[in-house]
N, C-alpha and C positions, 0 to 999 in steps of 0.2 A: 572206648572210654564210656563209662556209665554216666547216667544222669547225675548221680551224686557227686562225681568228680567235677563236672561242669558247674554244678551249684556251689561246690566247695570253693572253686577258683573265683567265681563271681562274688561269693561272700568275702573272700580274702581281699579281692580288689575293692569291694565296697568299704571294707574296714580301713584299707590303706587310703582310700579317697577321703574318708571321714577324718582320719588322722591328719592328712595334708590340709584339709579345710580348717581344722582346729589350729594347726600351726600357722597358717596364713592369717587367721583371725587374731591370733596372738601377736603377730608382727604388726598388724594394723593397730591393735590396742597399744603396743609399744610406741608406735609413731604418734598416735593421738596423745598418749601420755607425755611424750617429749614436747609436743606442741603446747599442751595445756600447762605444763610446768613452767615453760618459758613465758607463756602469756600471764600466768599468775605472778611470777617473779617481776616481770616488766610492769604489770599493773601496780604492784606494791611499790615499785620505784617511781611511780607517777608518770610513766610515759606510755603512749599508745604505740603498739608495735604491730605492723602488718607483716606476717610471714611471707617470704618470697622464696620460690624455688627456681633457680636458674639451671637449665640443662647444660651439661658439659658439652661444649662444641669446639673448644680449642685448647691447646696447651697454654699454661699461664693463668688459667682461671682460678685454680685452687691454691690456697695458702695453708701453711702448717696451722693446725688447729681448726680448720673449717669442718663443719658437720656435713655429712653426705648421706644421701639415700641411694643405695646401689640396687639395681635390678640385675640379677644374675641369670645365667643360662641354666643353672641347676633348678629345674622345675619352676623357673621364673620367680625365684624367691626374692624377698626384699630384705636388705640388711641396712642397719643404721651404722655408720662408721664415722670416725674422726681422722682427719689427715694427721699422721704422726711424723712423716718425713717425705720430702720430695727429692728424688734422685734424678740426676741428668746424665744420660748416656753420652758416650763419645760422639755418636752420630746425631746428637741434638735432641734425642727422645726424652720423654718425661715419664718417670715411674712414680706412682703414688703409693706409698706404703701406709697401710692403715692398721695392721696388726703385726707388730714386730715379733712377738713370740711365735706366731704361726707362719711368719713370712708371707702374709697376705698382701698382695699389691696388684695393681693393674697398670698397664701402659696406656697413657692418654690417647695416642694416635690409634691404638687398636680398638679402644672403645668407640672412637669416632668412626672408624671404617667398618665396625661391626664384627671384627674377628676376635675380640676379647671374650673371656668368660664373663666379664661384667658387660652387660648389654646396654645399660643406661645409667648415667650418674646425674643426680640432681643435687645441687649445692644449696644447703639451707642457709639463708641469710635473713636477718630481721632488719627492716627499715623503720626507723622512728618517724612518727608523724604526729600531727596534732589532733587527729580524729575527725577533721573536717573533710577528708577525702571521700 
């Protein structure tokens, strides 16, 4: 293999790394946008809201309509998702469906034990306060 082949592979890897960094930066901007839109809307409504992220640690924490931040095993990407439906299996398991069209879901117990493709789930909740905290 000549030097140009090695350089070519390194250049391709560098380009892929730059694309991945740009993608992650976009996901961070999306998350910041979500938080700032909620903050502006809540400020206009006259209430002070302190965002809170609760890590998923047990079944029963999520409710239909909850917003989630998912950290996946696919290059540790971050996804913003909303709980569309909660299904309960015969064995008492809990499946969280967040994209009906693509049938994207995770099983709560598998997230907790680390065997799921979704590695971490953070539930976005807003708690109202009076600003004195």
